[in-house]
mmCIF file of the N, C-alpha and C atoms, coordinates in Angstrom:
data_MODEL
# 
_entry.id   MODEL 
# 
loop_
_atom_site.group_PDB 
_atom_site.id 
_atom_site.type_symbol 
_atom_site.label_atom_id 
_atom_site.label_alt_id 
_atom_site.label_comp_id 
_atom_site.label_asym_id 
_atom_site.label_entity_id 
_atom_site.label_seq_id 
_atom_site.pdbx_PDB_ins_code 
_atom_site.Cartn_x 
_atom_site.Cartn_y 
_atom_site.Cartn_z 
_atom_site.occupancy 
_atom_site.B_iso_or_equiv 
_atom_site.pdbx_formal_charge 
_atom_site.auth_seq_id 
_atom_site.auth_comp_id 
_atom_site.auth_asym_id 
_atom_site.auth_atom_id 
_atom_site.pdbx_PDB_model_num 
ATOM 1   N N  . UNK A 1 1  ? 0.859  -1.247  0.057   1.00 0.00 ? 1  UNK A N  1 
ATOM 2   C CA . UNK A 1 1  ? -0.368 0.040   0.048   1.00 0.00 ? 1  UNK A CA 1 
ATOM 3   C C  . UNK A 1 1  ? 0.915  1.430   0.299   1.00 0.00 ? 1  UNK A C  1 
ATOM 4   N N  . UNK A 1 2  ? 2.123  1.048   0.619   1.00 0.00 ? 2  UNK A N  1 
ATOM 5   C CA . UNK A 1 2  ? 2.897  2.275   1.046   1.00 0.00 ? 2  UNK A CA 1 
ATOM 6   C C  . UNK A 1 2  ? 3.529  2.948   -0.630  1.00 0.00 ? 2  UNK A C  1 
ATOM 7   N N  . UNK A 1 3  ? 3.651  2.004   -1.628  1.00 0.00 ? 3  UNK A N  1 
ATOM 8   C CA . UNK A 1 3  ? 4.548  1.652   -2.516  1.00 0.00 ? 3  UNK A CA 1 
ATOM 9   C C  . UNK A 1 3  ? 3.369  2.222   -4.295  1.00 0.00 ? 3  UNK A C  1 
ATOM 10  N N  . UNK A 1 4  ? 2.244  1.841   -3.385  1.00 0.00 ? 4  UNK A N  1 
ATOM 11  C CA . UNK A 1 4  ? 1.223  2.670   -4.083  1.00 0.00 ? 4  UNK A CA 1 
ATOM 12  C C  . UNK A 1 4  ? 0.941  4.027   -4.163  1.00 0.00 ? 4  UNK A C  1 
ATOM 13  N N  . UNK A 1 5  ? 0.728  4.487   -2.592  1.00 0.00 ? 5  UNK A N  1 
ATOM 14  C CA . UNK A 1 5  ? 0.753  5.622   -2.243  1.00 0.00 ? 5  UNK A CA 1 
ATOM 15  C C  . UNK A 1 5  ? 1.762  6.614   -2.869  1.00 0.00 ? 5  UNK A C  1 
ATOM 16  N N  . UNK A 1 6  ? 2.812  6.133   -2.487  1.00 0.00 ? 6  UNK A N  1 
ATOM 17  C CA . UNK A 1 6  ? 3.968  6.804   -3.310  1.00 0.00 ? 6  UNK A CA 1 
ATOM 18  C C  . UNK A 1 6  ? 4.007  7.264   -5.057  1.00 0.00 ? 6  UNK A C  1 
ATOM 19  N N  . UNK A 1 7  ? 3.802  6.292   -5.440  1.00 0.00 ? 7  UNK A N  1 
ATOM 20  C CA . UNK A 1 7  ? 3.283  5.968   -6.357  1.00 0.00 ? 7  UNK A CA 1 
ATOM 21  C C  . UNK A 1 7  ? 3.087  7.090   -7.250  1.00 0.00 ? 7  UNK A C  1 
ATOM 22  N N  . UNK A 1 8  ? 1.191  7.118   -6.402  1.00 0.00 ? 8  UNK A N  1 
ATOM 23  C CA . UNK A 1 8  ? 0.195  7.926   -7.199  1.00 0.00 ? 8  UNK A CA 1 
ATOM 24  C C  . UNK A 1 8  ? 0.044  9.287   -6.798  1.00 0.00 ? 8  UNK A C  1 
ATOM 25  N N  . UNK A 1 9  ? 1.712  9.757   -6.103  1.00 0.00 ? 9  UNK A N  1 
ATOM 26  C CA . UNK A 1 9  ? 1.806  11.163  -6.166  1.00 0.00 ? 9  UNK A CA 1 
ATOM 27  C C  . UNK A 1 9  ? 2.567  11.462  -7.105  1.00 0.00 ? 9  UNK A C  1 
ATOM 28  N N  . UNK A 1 10 ? 3.487  10.729  -8.090  1.00 0.00 ? 10 UNK A N  1 
ATOM 29  C CA . UNK A 1 10 ? 4.119  10.319  -9.643  1.00 0.00 ? 10 UNK A CA 1 
ATOM 30  C C  . UNK A 1 10 ? 3.288  10.779  -10.457 1.00 0.00 ? 10 UNK A C  1 
ATOM 31  N N  . UNK A 1 11 ? 2.403  9.578   -10.370 1.00 0.00 ? 11 UNK A N  1 
ATOM 32  C CA . UNK A 1 11 ? 1.490  9.216   -11.614 1.00 0.00 ? 11 UNK A CA 1 
ATOM 33  C C  . UNK A 1 11 ? -0.200 9.210   -10.998 1.00 0.00 ? 11 UNK A C  1 
ATOM 34  N N  . UNK A 1 12 ? -0.909 10.439  -10.918 1.00 0.00 ? 12 UNK A N  1 
ATOM 35  C CA . UNK A 1 12 ? -2.026 10.468  -10.762 1.00 0.00 ? 12 UNK A CA 1 
ATOM 36  C C  . UNK A 1 12 ? -3.087 9.436   -11.234 1.00 0.00 ? 12 UNK A C  1 
ATOM 37  N N  . UNK A 1 13 ? -3.284 9.285   -12.503 1.00 0.00 ? 13 UNK A N  1 
ATOM 38  C CA . UNK A 1 13 ? -3.657 8.465   -13.056 1.00 0.00 ? 13 UNK A CA 1 
ATOM 39  C C  . UNK A 1 13 ? -3.904 6.813   -12.375 1.00 0.00 ? 13 UNK A C  1 
ATOM 40  N N  . UNK A 1 14 ? -2.722 6.854   -11.531 1.00 0.00 ? 14 UNK A N  1 
ATOM 41  C CA . UNK A 1 14 ? -3.075 5.356   -10.865 1.00 0.00 ? 14 UNK A CA 1 
ATOM 42  C C  . UNK A 1 14 ? -3.768 5.555   -9.081  1.00 0.00 ? 14 UNK A C  1 
ATOM 43  N N  . UNK A 1 15 ? -4.274 6.904   -8.971  1.00 0.00 ? 15 UNK A N  1 
ATOM 44  C CA . UNK A 1 15 ? -5.689 7.105   -8.056  1.00 0.00 ? 15 UNK A CA 1 
ATOM 45  C C  . UNK A 1 15 ? -6.636 6.510   -8.611  1.00 0.00 ? 15 UNK A C  1 
ATOM 46  N N  . UNK A 1 16 ? -6.687 5.982   -9.163  1.00 0.00 ? 16 UNK A N  1 
ATOM 47  C CA . UNK A 1 16 ? -8.201 4.839   -9.541  1.00 0.00 ? 16 UNK A CA 1 
ATOM 48  C C  . UNK A 1 16 ? -7.760 3.493   -8.826  1.00 0.00 ? 16 UNK A C  1 
ATOM 49  N N  . UNK A 1 17 ? -6.604 3.011   -8.696  1.00 0.00 ? 17 UNK A N  1 
ATOM 50  C CA . UNK A 1 17 ? -6.113 2.011   -8.262  1.00 0.00 ? 17 UNK A CA 1 
ATOM 51  C C  . UNK A 1 17 ? -6.459 1.458   -6.766  1.00 0.00 ? 17 UNK A C  1 
ATOM 52  N N  . UNK A 1 18 ? -6.619 0.271   -6.490  1.00 0.00 ? 18 UNK A N  1 
ATOM 53  C CA . UNK A 1 18 ? -6.503 0.136   -4.333  1.00 0.00 ? 18 UNK A CA 1 
ATOM 54  C C  . UNK A 1 18 ? -5.997 -1.235  -5.037  1.00 0.00 ? 18 UNK A C  1 
ATOM 55  N N  . UNK A 1 19 ? -4.835 -2.174  -3.409  1.00 0.00 ? 19 UNK A N  1 
ATOM 56  C CA . UNK A 1 19 ? -4.668 -2.786  -2.895  1.00 0.00 ? 19 UNK A CA 1 
ATOM 57  C C  . UNK A 1 19 ? -5.973 -3.449  -2.322  1.00 0.00 ? 19 UNK A C  1 
ATOM 58  N N  . UNK A 1 20 ? -6.312 -4.916  -3.000  1.00 0.00 ? 20 UNK A N  1 
ATOM 59  C CA . UNK A 1 20 ? -7.274 -5.703  -2.050  1.00 0.00 ? 20 UNK A CA 1 
ATOM 60  C C  . UNK A 1 20 ? -6.795 -5.979  -1.005  1.00 0.00 ? 20 UNK A C  1 
ATOM 61  N N  . UNK A 1 21 ? -7.473 -6.992  -0.128  1.00 0.00 ? 21 UNK A N  1 
ATOM 62  C CA . UNK A 1 21 ? -7.318 -7.321  0.673   1.00 0.00 ? 21 UNK A CA 1 
ATOM 63  C C  . UNK A 1 21 ? -6.011 -8.678  0.374   1.00 0.00 ? 21 UNK A C  1 
ATOM 64  N N  . UNK A 1 22 ? -5.753 -9.186  -0.227  1.00 0.00 ? 22 UNK A N  1 
ATOM 65  C CA . UNK A 1 22 ? -5.406 -9.855  -0.783  1.00 0.00 ? 22 UNK A CA 1 
ATOM 66  C C  . UNK A 1 22 ? -3.715 -9.891  -1.416  1.00 0.00 ? 22 UNK A C  1 
ATOM 67  N N  . UNK A 1 23 ? -3.812 -8.721  -1.453  1.00 0.00 ? 23 UNK A N  1 
ATOM 68  C CA . UNK A 1 23 ? -2.564 -8.162  -2.093  1.00 0.00 ? 23 UNK A CA 1 
ATOM 69  C C  . UNK A 1 23 ? -2.495 -7.612  -3.182  1.00 0.00 ? 23 UNK A C  1 
ATOM 70  N N  . UNK A 1 24 ? -3.512 -8.414  -4.083  1.00 0.00 ? 24 UNK A N  1 
ATOM 71  C CA . UNK A 1 24 ? -3.648 -8.008  -5.581  1.00 0.00 ? 24 UNK A CA 1 
ATOM 72  C C  . UNK A 1 24 ? -3.926 -6.614  -5.284  1.00 0.00 ? 24 UNK A C  1 
ATOM 73  N N  . UNK A 1 25 ? -4.103 -6.357  -7.183  1.00 0.00 ? 25 UNK A N  1 
ATOM 74  C CA . UNK A 1 25 ? -4.296 -4.572  -7.334  1.00 0.00 ? 25 UNK A CA 1 
ATOM 75  C C  . UNK A 1 25 ? -5.697 -4.817  -8.173  1.00 0.00 ? 25 UNK A C  1 
ATOM 76  N N  . UNK A 1 26 ? -6.207 -3.824  -7.533  1.00 0.00 ? 26 UNK A N  1 
ATOM 77  C CA . UNK A 1 26 ? -7.532 -3.565  -8.289  1.00 0.00 ? 26 UNK A CA 1 
ATOM 78  C C  . UNK A 1 26 ? -7.662 -2.533  -9.198  1.00 0.00 ? 26 UNK A C  1 
ATOM 79  N N  . UNK A 1 27 ? -8.004 -1.956  -10.508 1.00 0.00 ? 27 UNK A N  1 
ATOM 80  C CA . UNK A 1 27 ? -7.990 -0.888  -10.908 1.00 0.00 ? 27 UNK A CA 1 
ATOM 81  C C  . UNK A 1 27 ? -6.983 -0.879  -12.696 1.00 0.00 ? 27 UNK A C  1 
ATOM 82  N N  . UNK A 1 28 ? -5.886 -1.474  -12.078 1.00 0.00 ? 28 UNK A N  1 
ATOM 83  C CA . UNK A 1 28 ? -4.541 -1.138  -12.633 1.00 0.00 ? 28 UNK A CA 1 
ATOM 84  C C  . UNK A 1 28 ? -4.555 -1.942  -13.843 1.00 0.00 ? 28 UNK A C  1 
ATOM 85  N N  . UNK A 1 29 ? -5.374 -0.860  -15.270 1.00 0.00 ? 29 UNK A N  1 
ATOM 86  C CA . UNK A 1 29 ? -5.990 -1.116  -16.388 1.00 0.00 ? 29 UNK A CA 1 
ATOM 87  C C  . UNK A 1 29 ? -5.877 -0.350  -17.325 1.00 0.00 ? 29 UNK A C  1 
ATOM 88  N N  . UNK A 1 30 ? -5.649 -0.404  -18.189 1.00 0.00 ? 30 UNK A N  1 
ATOM 89  C CA . UNK A 1 30 ? -5.706 0.751   -19.035 1.00 0.00 ? 30 UNK A CA 1 
ATOM 90  C C  . UNK A 1 30 ? -4.240 1.791   -19.094 1.00 0.00 ? 30 UNK A C  1 
ATOM 91  N N  . UNK A 1 31 ? -4.670 3.320   -18.805 1.00 0.00 ? 31 UNK A N  1 
ATOM 92  C CA . UNK A 1 31 ? -3.673 3.774   -18.862 1.00 0.00 ? 31 UNK A CA 1 
ATOM 93  C C  . UNK A 1 31 ? -2.698 3.631   -17.585 1.00 0.00 ? 31 UNK A C  1 
ATOM 94  N N  . UNK A 1 32 ? -3.286 3.182   -16.648 1.00 0.00 ? 32 UNK A N  1 
ATOM 95  C CA . UNK A 1 32 ? -2.865 3.332   -15.284 1.00 0.00 ? 32 UNK A CA 1 
ATOM 96  C C  . UNK A 1 32 ? -1.699 2.176   -15.387 1.00 0.00 ? 32 UNK A C  1 
ATOM 97  N N  . UNK A 1 33 ? -2.621 0.891   -16.330 1.00 0.00 ? 33 UNK A N  1 
ATOM 98  C CA . UNK A 1 33 ? -0.847 -0.002  -16.429 1.00 0.00 ? 33 UNK A CA 1 
ATOM 99  C C  . UNK A 1 33 ? 0.445  0.840   -17.243 1.00 0.00 ? 33 UNK A C  1 
ATOM 100 N N  . UNK A 1 34 ? -0.017 1.612   -17.642 1.00 0.00 ? 34 UNK A N  1 
ATOM 101 C CA . UNK A 1 34 ? 1.329  1.868   -18.748 1.00 0.00 ? 34 UNK A CA 1 
ATOM 102 C C  . UNK A 1 34 ? 1.996  2.740   -17.240 1.00 0.00 ? 34 UNK A C  1 
ATOM 103 N N  . UNK A 1 35 ? 1.480  3.047   -16.525 1.00 0.00 ? 35 UNK A N  1 
ATOM 104 C CA . UNK A 1 35 ? 2.348  3.635   -14.953 1.00 0.00 ? 35 UNK A CA 1 
ATOM 105 C C  . UNK A 1 35 ? 3.177  2.727   -13.746 1.00 0.00 ? 35 UNK A C  1 
ATOM 106 N N  . UNK A 1 36 ? 2.107  1.365   -14.552 1.00 0.00 ? 36 UNK A N  1 
ATOM 107 C CA . UNK A 1 36 ? 2.505  0.664   -13.436 1.00 0.00 ? 36 UNK A CA 1 
ATOM 108 C C  . UNK A 1 36 ? 4.126  0.561   -13.280 1.00 0.00 ? 36 UNK A C  1 
ATOM 109 N N  . UNK A 1 37 ? 5.194  1.030   -13.846 1.00 0.00 ? 37 UNK A N  1 
ATOM 110 C CA . UNK A 1 37 ? 6.105  1.118   -13.963 1.00 0.00 ? 37 UNK A CA 1 
ATOM 111 C C  . UNK A 1 37 ? 7.005  1.786   -13.038 1.00 0.00 ? 37 UNK A C  1 
ATOM 112 N N  . UNK A 1 38 ? 6.221  2.564   -12.641 1.00 0.00 ? 38 UNK A N  1 
ATOM 113 C CA . UNK A 1 38 ? 6.195  3.695   -11.201 1.00 0.00 ? 38 UNK A CA 1 
ATOM 114 C C  . UNK A 1 38 ? 6.238  2.649   -9.803  1.00 0.00 ? 38 UNK A C  1 
ATOM 115 N N  . UNK A 1 39 ? 4.631  2.004   -9.643  1.00 0.00 ? 39 UNK A N  1 
ATOM 116 C CA . UNK A 1 39 ? 4.291  1.667   -8.639  1.00 0.00 ? 39 UNK A CA 1 
ATOM 117 C C  . UNK A 1 39 ? 5.480  0.781   -8.638  1.00 0.00 ? 39 UNK A C  1 
ATOM 118 N N  . UNK A 1 40 ? 5.822  -0.533  -9.556  1.00 0.00 ? 40 UNK A N  1 
ATOM 119 C CA . UNK A 1 40 ? 7.184  -1.310  -8.830  1.00 0.00 ? 40 UNK A CA 1 
ATOM 120 C C  . UNK A 1 40 ? 8.608  -0.884  -8.833  1.00 0.00 ? 40 UNK A C  1 
ATOM 121 N N  . UNK A 1 41 ? 8.465  0.485   -9.028  1.00 0.00 ? 41 UNK A N  1 
ATOM 122 C CA . UNK A 1 41 ? 9.954  1.283   -9.011  1.00 0.00 ? 41 UNK A CA 1 
ATOM 123 C C  . UNK A 1 41 ? 10.238 1.163   -7.342  1.00 0.00 ? 41 UNK A C  1 
ATOM 124 N N  . UNK A 1 42 ? 8.931  2.569   -7.005  1.00 0.00 ? 42 UNK A N  1 
ATOM 125 C CA . UNK A 1 42 ? 8.882  2.063   -5.185  1.00 0.00 ? 42 UNK A CA 1 
ATOM 126 C C  . UNK A 1 42 ? 8.809  0.983   -4.837  1.00 0.00 ? 42 UNK A C  1 
ATOM 127 N N  . UNK A 1 43 ? 8.434  0.084   -5.111  1.00 0.00 ? 43 UNK A N  1 
ATOM 128 C CA . UNK A 1 43 ? 8.162  -1.474  -4.525  1.00 0.00 ? 43 UNK A CA 1 
ATOM 129 C C  . UNK A 1 43 ? 9.385  -2.195  -3.723  1.00 0.00 ? 43 UNK A C  1 
ATOM 130 N N  . UNK A 1 44 ? 10.437 -2.029  -5.135  1.00 0.00 ? 44 UNK A N  1 
ATOM 131 C CA . UNK A 1 44 ? 11.535 -2.424  -5.356  1.00 0.00 ? 44 UNK A CA 1 
ATOM 132 C C  . UNK A 1 44 ? 12.700 -1.257  -4.279  1.00 0.00 ? 44 UNK A C  1 
ATOM 133 N N  . UNK A 1 45 ? 11.881 -0.175  -4.546  1.00 0.00 ? 45 UNK A N  1 
ATOM 134 C CA . UNK A 1 45 ? 13.414 1.036   -3.276  1.00 0.00 ? 45 UNK A CA 1 
ATOM 135 C C  . UNK A 1 45 ? 12.360 0.502   -1.754  1.00 0.00 ? 45 UNK A C  1 
ATOM 136 N N  . UNK A 1 46 ? 11.732 0.396   -1.538  1.00 0.00 ? 46 UNK A N  1 
ATOM 137 C CA . UNK A 1 46 ? 10.587 -0.004  0.073   1.00 0.00 ? 46 UNK A CA 1 
ATOM 138 C C  . UNK A 1 46 ? 11.760 -1.081  0.221   1.00 0.00 ? 46 UNK A C  1 
ATOM 139 N N  . UNK A 1 47 ? 11.272 -1.938  -0.840  1.00 0.00 ? 47 UNK A N  1 
ATOM 140 C CA . UNK A 1 47 ? 12.526 -3.248  -0.115  1.00 0.00 ? 47 UNK A CA 1 
ATOM 141 C C  . UNK A 1 47 ? 13.515 -3.089  0.252   1.00 0.00 ? 47 UNK A C  1 
ATOM 142 N N  . UNK A 1 48 ? 14.462 -2.820  -0.312  1.00 0.00 ? 48 UNK A N  1 
ATOM 143 C CA . UNK A 1 48 ? 15.548 -2.358  -0.328  1.00 0.00 ? 48 UNK A CA 1 
ATOM 144 C C  . UNK A 1 48 ? 15.717 -1.412  0.991   1.00 0.00 ? 48 UNK A C  1 
ATOM 145 N N  . UNK A 1 49 ? 14.770 -0.818  0.934   1.00 0.00 ? 49 UNK A N  1 
ATOM 146 C CA . UNK A 1 49 ? 15.086 0.001   2.342   1.00 0.00 ? 49 UNK A CA 1 
ATOM 147 C C  . UNK A 1 49 ? 15.201 -0.827  3.800   1.00 0.00 ? 49 UNK A C  1 
ATOM 148 N N  . UNK A 1 50 ? 14.037 -1.502  3.464   1.00 0.00 ? 50 UNK A N  1 
ATOM 149 C CA . UNK A 1 50 ? 13.155 -2.514  4.745   1.00 0.00 ? 50 UNK A CA 1 
ATOM 150 C C  . UNK A 1 50 ? 14.771 -3.963  5.056   1.00 0.00 ? 50 UNK A C  1 
ATOM 151 N N  . UNK A 1 51 ? 14.672 -4.145  3.752   1.00 0.00 ? 51 UNK A N  1 
ATOM 152 C CA . UNK A 1 51 ? 15.715 -5.832  3.994   1.00 0.00 ? 51 UNK A CA 1 
ATOM 153 C C  . UNK A 1 51 ? 16.594 -5.536  3.242   1.00 0.00 ? 51 UNK A C  1 
ATOM 154 N N  . UNK A 1 52 ? 17.423 -4.399  2.945   1.00 0.00 ? 52 UNK A N  1 
ATOM 155 C CA . UNK A 1 52 ? 18.515 -4.122  2.411   1.00 0.00 ? 52 UNK A CA 1 
ATOM 156 C C  . UNK A 1 52 ? 19.082 -4.728  1.252   1.00 0.00 ? 52 UNK A C  1 
ATOM 157 N N  . UNK A 1 53 ? 19.906 -4.035  0.722   1.00 0.00 ? 53 UNK A N  1 
ATOM 158 C CA . UNK A 1 53 ? 19.945 -4.403  -1.365  1.00 0.00 ? 53 UNK A CA 1 
ATOM 159 C C  . UNK A 1 53 ? 20.242 -5.545  -1.317  1.00 0.00 ? 53 UNK A C  1 
ATOM 160 N N  . UNK A 1 54 ? 21.385 -6.980  -0.891  1.00 0.00 ? 54 UNK A N  1 
ATOM 161 C CA . UNK A 1 54 ? 21.363 -7.803  -1.478  1.00 0.00 ? 54 UNK A CA 1 
ATOM 162 C C  . UNK A 1 54 ? 20.503 -8.484  -1.194  1.00 0.00 ? 54 UNK A C  1 
ATOM 163 N N  . UNK A 1 55 ? 19.237 -8.828  0.237   1.00 0.00 ? 55 UNK A N  1 
ATOM 164 C CA . UNK A 1 55 ? 18.161 -9.598  -0.721  1.00 0.00 ? 55 UNK A CA 1 
ATOM 165 C C  . UNK A 1 55 ? 17.147 -8.997  -0.962  1.00 0.00 ? 55 UNK A C  1 
ATOM 166 N N  . UNK A 1 56 ? 16.675 -7.682  -1.485  1.00 0.00 ? 56 UNK A N  1 
ATOM 167 C CA . UNK A 1 56 ? 16.050 -7.093  -2.585  1.00 0.00 ? 56 UNK A CA 1 
ATOM 168 C C  . UNK A 1 56 ? 16.507 -8.303  -3.815  1.00 0.00 ? 56 UNK A C  1 
ATOM 169 N N  . UNK A 1 57 ? 17.829 -8.036  -4.199  1.00 0.00 ? 57 UNK A N  1 
ATOM 170 C CA . UNK A 1 57 ? 18.266 -8.317  -5.358  1.00 0.00 ? 57 UNK A CA 1 
ATOM 171 C C  . UNK A 1 57 ? 18.209 -9.901  -5.591  1.00 0.00 ? 57 UNK A C  1 
ATOM 172 N N  . UNK A 1 58 ? 18.360 -10.450 -4.730  1.00 0.00 ? 58 UNK A N  1 
ATOM 173 C CA . UNK A 1 58 ? 18.007 -12.156 -4.934  1.00 0.00 ? 58 UNK A CA 1 
ATOM 174 C C  . UNK A 1 58 ? 16.549 -12.166 -4.769  1.00 0.00 ? 58 UNK A C  1 
ATOM 175 N N  . UNK A 1 59 ? 15.784 -11.564 -4.064  1.00 0.00 ? 59 UNK A N  1 
ATOM 176 C CA . UNK A 1 59 ? 14.080 -11.606 -4.162  1.00 0.00 ? 59 UNK A CA 1 
ATOM 177 C C  . UNK A 1 59 ? 14.274 -11.531 -5.771  1.00 0.00 ? 59 UNK A C  1 
ATOM 178 N N  . UNK A 1 60 ? 14.467 -10.273 -6.554  1.00 0.00 ? 60 UNK A N  1 
ATOM 179 C CA . UNK A 1 60 ? 14.581 -9.915  -7.884  1.00 0.00 ? 60 UNK A CA 1 
ATOM 180 C C  . UNK A 1 60 ? 14.217 -10.887 -8.876  1.00 0.00 ? 60 UNK A C  1 
ATOM 181 N N  . UNK A 1 61 ? 16.008 -11.531 -8.432  1.00 0.00 ? 61 UNK A N  1 
ATOM 182 C CA . UNK A 1 61 ? 16.549 -12.435 -9.079  1.00 0.00 ? 61 UNK A CA 1 
ATOM 183 C C  . UNK A 1 61 ? 15.679 -13.312 -9.107  1.00 0.00 ? 61 UNK A C  1 
ATOM 184 N N  . UNK A 1 62 ? 15.004 -14.169 -8.356  1.00 0.00 ? 62 UNK A N  1 
ATOM 185 C CA . UNK A 1 62 ? 14.279 -15.277 -7.831  1.00 0.00 ? 62 UNK A CA 1 
ATOM 186 C C  . UNK A 1 62 ? 13.302 -14.793 -8.809  1.00 0.00 ? 62 UNK A C  1 
ATOM 187 N N  . UNK A 1 63 ? 12.479 -13.989 -8.449  1.00 0.00 ? 63 UNK A N  1 
ATOM 188 C CA . UNK A 1 63 ? 11.392 -13.699 -9.365  1.00 0.00 ? 63 UNK A CA 1 
ATOM 189 C C  . UNK A 1 63 ? 11.506 -13.338 -10.693 1.00 0.00 ? 63 UNK A C  1 
ATOM 190 N N  . UNK A 1 64 ? 12.423 -13.243 -11.747 1.00 0.00 ? 64 UNK A N  1 
ATOM 191 C CA . UNK A 1 64 ? 12.939 -12.623 -12.424 1.00 0.00 ? 64 UNK A CA 1 
ATOM 192 C C  . UNK A 1 64 ? 13.870 -13.143 -12.459 1.00 0.00 ? 64 UNK A C  1 
ATOM 193 N N  . UNK A 1 65 ? 14.404 -14.486 -13.410 1.00 0.00 ? 65 UNK A N  1 
ATOM 194 C CA . UNK A 1 65 ? 15.757 -14.999 -13.819 1.00 0.00 ? 65 UNK A CA 1 
ATOM 195 C C  . UNK A 1 65 ? 16.386 -14.600 -14.255 1.00 0.00 ? 65 UNK A C  1 
ATOM 196 N N  . UNK A 1 66 ? 15.731 -13.805 -15.646 1.00 0.00 ? 66 UNK A N  1 
ATOM 197 C CA . UNK A 1 66 ? 16.219 -13.178 -17.179 1.00 0.00 ? 66 UNK A CA 1 
ATOM 198 C C  . UNK A 1 66 ? 16.505 -11.771 -16.798 1.00 0.00 ? 66 UNK A C  1 
ATOM 199 N N  . UNK A 1 67 ? 16.589 -10.941 -15.593 1.00 0.00 ? 67 UNK A N  1 
ATOM 200 C CA . UNK A 1 67 ? 16.524 -9.873  -15.084 1.00 0.00 ? 67 UNK A CA 1 
ATOM 201 C C  . UNK A 1 67 ? 18.146 -9.290  -15.277 1.00 0.00 ? 67 UNK A C  1 
ATOM 202 N N  . UNK A 1 68 ? 18.779 -8.458  -15.847 1.00 0.00 ? 68 UNK A N  1 
ATOM 203 C CA . UNK A 1 68 ? 20.206 -8.633  -16.255 1.00 0.00 ? 68 UNK A CA 1 
ATOM 204 C C  . UNK A 1 68 ? 20.761 -8.075  -14.400 1.00 0.00 ? 68 UNK A C  1 
ATOM 205 N N  . UNK A 1 69 ? 21.764 -8.409  -14.200 1.00 0.00 ? 69 UNK A N  1 
ATOM 206 C CA . UNK A 1 69 ? 22.416 -8.273  -13.035 1.00 0.00 ? 69 UNK A CA 1 
ATOM 207 C C  . UNK A 1 69 ? 23.567 -7.333  -13.323 1.00 0.00 ? 69 UNK A C  1 
ATOM 208 N N  . UNK A 1 70 ? 23.295 -5.935  -12.208 1.00 0.00 ? 70 UNK A N  1 
ATOM 209 C CA . UNK A 1 70 ? 24.087 -4.946  -12.367 1.00 0.00 ? 70 UNK A CA 1 
ATOM 210 C C  . UNK A 1 70 ? 25.225 -5.069  -11.131 1.00 0.00 ? 70 UNK A C  1 
ATOM 211 N N  . UNK A 1 71 ? 26.797 -5.172  -11.320 1.00 0.00 ? 71 UNK A N  1 
ATOM 212 C CA . UNK A 1 71 ? 27.345 -5.056  -10.155 1.00 0.00 ? 71 UNK A CA 1 
ATOM 213 C C  . UNK A 1 71 ? 28.093 -3.679  -9.767  1.00 0.00 ? 71 UNK A C  1 
ATOM 214 N N  . UNK A 1 72 ? 28.261 -3.513  -8.780  1.00 0.00 ? 72 UNK A N  1 
ATOM 215 C CA . UNK A 1 72 ? 28.686 -2.259  -8.777  1.00 0.00 ? 72 UNK A CA 1 
ATOM 216 C C  . UNK A 1 72 ? 30.120 -2.370  -8.440  1.00 0.00 ? 72 UNK A C  1 
ATOM 217 N N  . UNK A 1 73 ? 31.109 -1.326  -8.891  1.00 0.00 ? 73 UNK A N  1 
ATOM 218 C CA . UNK A 1 73 ? 32.320 -2.302  -8.367  1.00 0.00 ? 73 UNK A CA 1 
ATOM 219 C C  . UNK A 1 73 ? 33.420 -1.004  -7.235  1.00 0.00 ? 73 UNK A C  1 
ATOM 220 N N  . UNK A 1 74 ? 34.253 -1.237  -7.387  1.00 0.00 ? 74 UNK A N  1 
ATOM 221 C CA . UNK A 1 74 ? 34.564 -0.636  -5.588  1.00 0.00 ? 74 UNK A CA 1 
ATOM 222 C C  . UNK A 1 74 ? 34.540 0.756   -6.046  1.00 0.00 ? 74 UNK A C  1 
ATOM 223 N N  . UNK A 1 75 ? 35.027 1.309   -7.323  1.00 0.00 ? 75 UNK A N  1 
ATOM 224 C CA . UNK A 1 75 ? 34.752 2.766   -7.643  1.00 0.00 ? 75 UNK A CA 1 
ATOM 225 C C  . UNK A 1 75 ? 33.653 3.499   -7.952  1.00 0.00 ? 75 UNK A C  1 
ATOM 226 N N  . UNK A 1 76 ? 32.500 2.997   -7.575  1.00 0.00 ? 76 UNK A N  1 
ATOM 227 C CA . UNK A 1 76 ? 31.348 2.794   -7.422  1.00 0.00 ? 76 UNK A CA 1 
ATOM 228 C C  . UNK A 1 76 ? 30.618 2.950   -9.054  1.00 0.00 ? 76 UNK A C  1 
ATOM 229 N N  . UNK A 1 77 ? 30.947 2.539   -9.783  1.00 0.00 ? 77 UNK A N  1 
ATOM 230 C CA . UNK A 1 77 ? 30.728 2.674   -11.429 1.00 0.00 ? 77 UNK A CA 1 
ATOM 231 C C  . UNK A 1 77 ? 29.906 0.749   -11.271 1.00 0.00 ? 77 UNK A C  1 
ATOM 232 N N  . UNK A 1 78 ? 28.810 0.783   -11.731 1.00 0.00 ? 78 UNK A N  1 
ATOM 233 C CA . UNK A 1 78 ? 28.139 -0.440  -12.621 1.00 0.00 ? 78 UNK A CA 1 
ATOM 234 C C  . UNK A 1 78 ? 28.363 -0.716  -13.439 1.00 0.00 ? 78 UNK A C  1 
ATOM 235 N N  . UNK A 1 79 ? 28.712 -2.189  -13.559 1.00 0.00 ? 79 UNK A N  1 
ATOM 236 C CA . UNK A 1 79 ? 28.974 -2.664  -14.925 1.00 0.00 ? 79 UNK A CA 1 
ATOM 237 C C  . UNK A 1 79 ? 27.879 -4.074  -14.834 1.00 0.00 ? 79 UNK A C  1 
ATOM 238 N N  . UNK A 1 80 ? 28.120 -4.366  -16.317 1.00 0.00 ? 80 UNK A N  1 
ATOM 239 C CA . UNK A 1 80 ? 26.575 -5.893  -16.741 1.00 0.00 ? 80 UNK A CA 1 
ATOM 240 C C  . UNK A 1 80 ? 27.423 -6.886  -16.560 1.00 0.00 ? 80 UNK A C  1 
# 
C-alpha cells in the first residue's frame, strides 16, 4: 500500500488503483497499467530500505531470473 501511495504522487492516473485484502491490485488497467513501472520502482525501493540491497536483489533474481544483474565496482561504477 505504501508503494502505491508513493506512486500516486508521481502518476495521478493511479488514483483509481487499490490494493485488495489478498495483496492484488484492483483497477490497474488501461492507462494506469502504463504507469505500473512507477509502482514497481517504489516497491523495489521500499524493499531495499527495509530488507537491504542484497536480499532485495536476491528476491528480484528469484522472481525474474532473466533480469540483468548489475555489479557495483569499488569505484562506484556499474557493470553488467
